[in-house]
N, C-alpha and C positions, 0 to 999 in steps of 0.2 A: 757509391762512396768514392770520393775523389782521391787521387794520389796525394800523399803528403798530409792526409787528414786521418785522425783516429776514428774509431767506430762512432763515437758520440760527436755532437756538434763541436767545431773547433773552438778552443779557448782563447782568452784575450792576450793582448800584447801590451808592452809597457812604454811604447814610444809615441804616445799621443802628443801632438804639438800643443804648446801652451797657448792660452787665450789671453788677450790683452787685459781684460778685467781682473783676471787672476794674478797677472804679473804686478799690478799696481797695489796689491794688498800687502801691507807691511807685515802682517802676522804670518805670512807664508814662511818667513825665516824661522819663526817659532815652530811651525809644523815640521819643517825639515829637521830641526834639532830633535824634536820628539821622535820622528820616524827613525833617525839614526840611533837614538839612544835606547828605544824600546824594541823588543823582539817583534818580528813580523812573521807571517806565514805565507808560504808559496802554494797556491792552489791550482787546480786544473779543471776548468769547466767550460761550457759552451758559451758562444757569443751570438752574434746576429748575422745571419746569412740573408742575402738578397738575391733573388733571381731576376727574371725578365719576362715581359709580355711575349706571347707568341708572335711570330712575324713570318713573312714570305721570304724564304731563303733564296729561291731561284725559280725560274719558269722556263720551260723548254717547249718548242713546237717543231714537229717533224712528221712529214707524210700525213698531214691532217690530224695528227694526234697532239693534244696539248697536255703537258704535265706540269703541275705546280707542286713545289716542295715547301711545305710549311714546317718551320722548326717549333716544336713544343718543348721549351726548355724547362718548364716546371716539373716537379715531382721526379719520376724516374726518367723522364725525357724521352722523346720519340720524334720521328720524322713522319709527318702526315703527307702521303703522296696522293694527289688527286689527279685522275686521268680522264680527259674528255676525248671522245672519238665517235665517229658515225658508224652505225651498223645497219645492215639490211634485215628487216624483221617481217615475218608474215603478218598480213593485216586483213581482217574481215570487216572491221568497222562496227563492232558490237561492244557495248558496255553492259555487263550482266550482273545480277545480284542473286543471292540464294533465296529460294522459296521457303522461308521459315513459316512458322505457324501464322503470324500476323499477315504476311503477304499472301499466304495460301487462302486464308479466310476471305481476304479482300477479293481474290480472283475466283473463289468458289471451287477450288481444287484441293487435293490432298497435299499436305506439306512435303517438301523434298521430292517432288515428282518432276522437277525441271528447274530451269533458271529463268528468272524474270529479266526481260530485256529492258534495261533502264534507259538506254540511249542508243540511237543509230546515227552514225556519222554521215551527214549528207554527202552524196556522191561516192560513198564507199561500196565495196562489193556487196555487203549485206543490204544496203539501201537499194542497189540496183536489182537485187533478187526479190525485193518486196517485203523484207522483214521490217516490222514497225515496233516502236516503243510500246511497252505493256504486253507484248506477245510473251508466251512462255516457250522457251527453247527446251524441248523434251529430249532430243537426241541429235548426235552428230555422227554421220557415217554408221548409223545403226547402234551406237553406244549411248546409253542413257546419260544425260548430263544432270548432275545433282549438286556438285560443289564448284565454286568459282575456281579453285586451284586446279581442278580437273579440266576445266575449260581452257585455262591458261596453258597448261601443259600440252593439250591437244593442238592449240593454235601454234605454239612454238615449234612443233614438228612439221608444220606444213611447208610445201614448196611453192614456188611461183606458178600461177595458173592452175594449181591443183583444184579439182572439183570437190566440193564438200556437200554431201547430202544432209540437209537439216530437216528435222521434224519440228514443226511449230504449232502451238495451240493459240488460236485467236478467238476469244469468246468461248464458244463450245465446239468450234470447228478446228479440226486438225489438218494441217497443210504440209506438203512436202515441197521444199524449195531447194534449188541448187545455187550454191555460193562459190564463185571462182576466186581463189586466193590471189591477192596482190601483195607484192613486196613493197615495203615503205622504209625509207631511210630515217633513222632516229638518232638523236644525239644522246649518248650514254655517258654517265659520269660514275666512275668507280673511285673508291677511297680506301686507302690502306695505311695503317699505322705501323711503322717500322721501329722497333726498339733500338735505342742507341746502346753501344757496347761499353759497359763500365770496366775500369781496370780491376784486375783480380787481387792486387796487392794494396795494402794500406801502409802509410808511413807517418812519420812525425809531421806536424803541420809547418812546413817551411814556406809555402806559397799562399794558401788560402783560397784557391780556386777548385771547385768541384768539376771534374772532367769526364766526358763520355765521348766515344768515337762513333762517327757515322760509318756503317759497314762499307767495306771497300767496293762492293758491287754497286751500291747506291751512289758512292762518290763519283764513279765513272759516269753514271747517268746524269748526275747534277752538273758536273764540271766538264764533261766531255773528254776526260782523259783519266788515266789511273793516277790516283793520289790519295793521301790521307786527309781527313778533316776531323779536328777535335773540337767539341763544343764545350764551352764553359756554361754549365747549367746553373751555377750560383757562385757568389763570391762572398767571403766573410768581410763585413765592414771593418776597415782598419787594418786588414792583413796586407802583406807585401803586394799581392796582386791588386788589391783595391787601391792602395796608394799609387800604384803605377797606372791606374786608369782602366784596368781590366774590369769588365762588367758582365753580369749574367746574360746569356744569349750570344756572346761573342763566339766567333769561329776562329780558332787558331790556324793561321795559314803558314807561318814560318816561325822557326825557333833558331835564334843565333845565326840568322842569315841563310839557313837551310830549310828545305821543305819540312813541314811538321811531320814528326814520326807518329806512330800509333799512340793512342791514349795510354796504353800499357808502357810503352817505351818512354814517353814523356814523363810519366809518373816515376819511373826508375831514375831518369836523369835528375829530376827534382830531388829525389831522396839522396842521390850521390853528391850533388852539388850543394844541398842545403846546409850540411854541417860546416862547410868551409865559408859560408856567407857569400857565395858567388852571386854575380848578377847575370840574369838570364833575360835575353831580349826576345819578346814575342811581337809578331805582326798579326793583329787580329782584325776582323771585319764583322759588321752586322749589316748584311745586305750589300748591294753594290756601291752605296754612297757613304757609308760610315766605316772608315778605316782608321786604325790607330796603331802606333808603335809603342810598346810598353817595356820599360827597363825595370825588371822585377829584382829587387835586392832580397834574395832568399834569406830567411831568418827563422829560427825556431822561436815562435812567439807564444808558446804554449803556457807560459807562466803568468800569473796575476799576483800582485803584491797586495796583501791586506794587513791592516793594522787596526786593532779594535781595543780601545781602552773604555770599558763600560761607563756610561753616563758622562764621558768626557770627550772622547775623540774617536773618530772613525775615518780611516783613509783607505780607499780602494783605487787601484791603478790597473786598468785592463786595456784590451785591444780596442773595444768599441767606446768605452767611457771610462774616465777617471773622475773621482769625486772625493771630497773630504767634508766633514761636518764637525762642529764643536758643540758640546752640550746636547747630544742626541739630535743635533740639527735645529734645536730651538733657538740657539744663539746665532749661529752662522752655518750656512750650507753652500757648497759650490760644486757644480758638476760641469764637465767638459766632455763633449761627445761628437762623433762624426754625424753629418747629415746623410742619412741612408737613402740617397736618391739614385736609383739604378738607371735613370734616363740621362744622366750627365756623367762625363768622365772627370769632372772637376772634384777635387777633394775639399770639402767644406766642413767647418766645425760650428757647433752651437754651444754657448756658455750660459749657464744660469747661476746667479748668485742671489741668495736671500739672507736676511738677518732679522733677529728679534721677532720670532713668531710670524715671519713673513710680512712684517710691517714695511720692509724695504725689499724690493726684488728688482734685479737687473738682468735682463735677458738680451743676449746679442747673437746674431747670426750674420752670414755674409751680406744680407740685404738690408738689415735694419737693427736698431737697438731700441728696446722698449723698457721703460722704467715705471714701476708701480710703487706708490707710497700709500701707507695706511689702508691698503686693500682696495681702495676705490678711486684713487687718483692715478690716472694713466697718462703717459705722454711718450711719443716716439721721437728719436733723435737720428 
């Protein structure tokens, strides 16, 4: 849950910009008169939150170890840390499988009386000792081998040049072979998901950004020095943060010219400054090449105005979309909403106007205007 947001999804705001098609309609004046004359209601409900795709936040390499930090902004949000490094591992050069009923019948032996050698790596210690594919490995250092996991644990405890006495069944002949352990360098990849820290307090919705903090110990590993990092996990479309260009997946680096505080402290500042309608400046980034400075005009946008005259008029004005309709929308209907594109910081709107059972429809967005007549005549302008 983000600071400045109620437990439910944040509600709408009443300051959507007008759209040119709506401005040119003369009966808007009549609507304004009706809205002023008739009682309306103030409601509180959720709107539309948009997050971001996962992306690589940073990559570090030191002493042969590579660390990649992927930001997973969706849902509860986490930091996926992937580490690559070389390790020395004991190596015999055997790939084995369990001697189940089917494999045992094929070999003419009792089930689970050894491990089937599936593959021997050429030039490996096992190959040099004479072990061959299709042999049955019955024992290692006098201990019967039955399960693959048992074999793996045995090999993991070996040391370099350690002699291993192996009992091998080939056909109907049992052989004793000596395998000398060799150490082999392998590239290992580990992955860990680190939860991001949510603020513990909730406030009125003055900002519209859901915030979580990267734990301090991980910040130092990511950035190379002690600092805070606050992640915007999602933004409500049309909220003050959205209008300022803040988007889901952003990392807040500075607030009002100072290093960003913890997510908890930033939430408290939003709650304190919000009632005064203060402006808060954030410097945010999404990776090394996408940086943005956002001037957020804090505002309590939790109300939505609704006016409903049954069978005649309906007006709704909210944070993501405002609309009006006459005659249940059969005569005229108009809606104006934000384009919820989390991949751009531009604020764009989309307007749709229709009349007379949809015989006429005009749709406009930042890129094009489309007109439809009689349901089947279309043209773009």
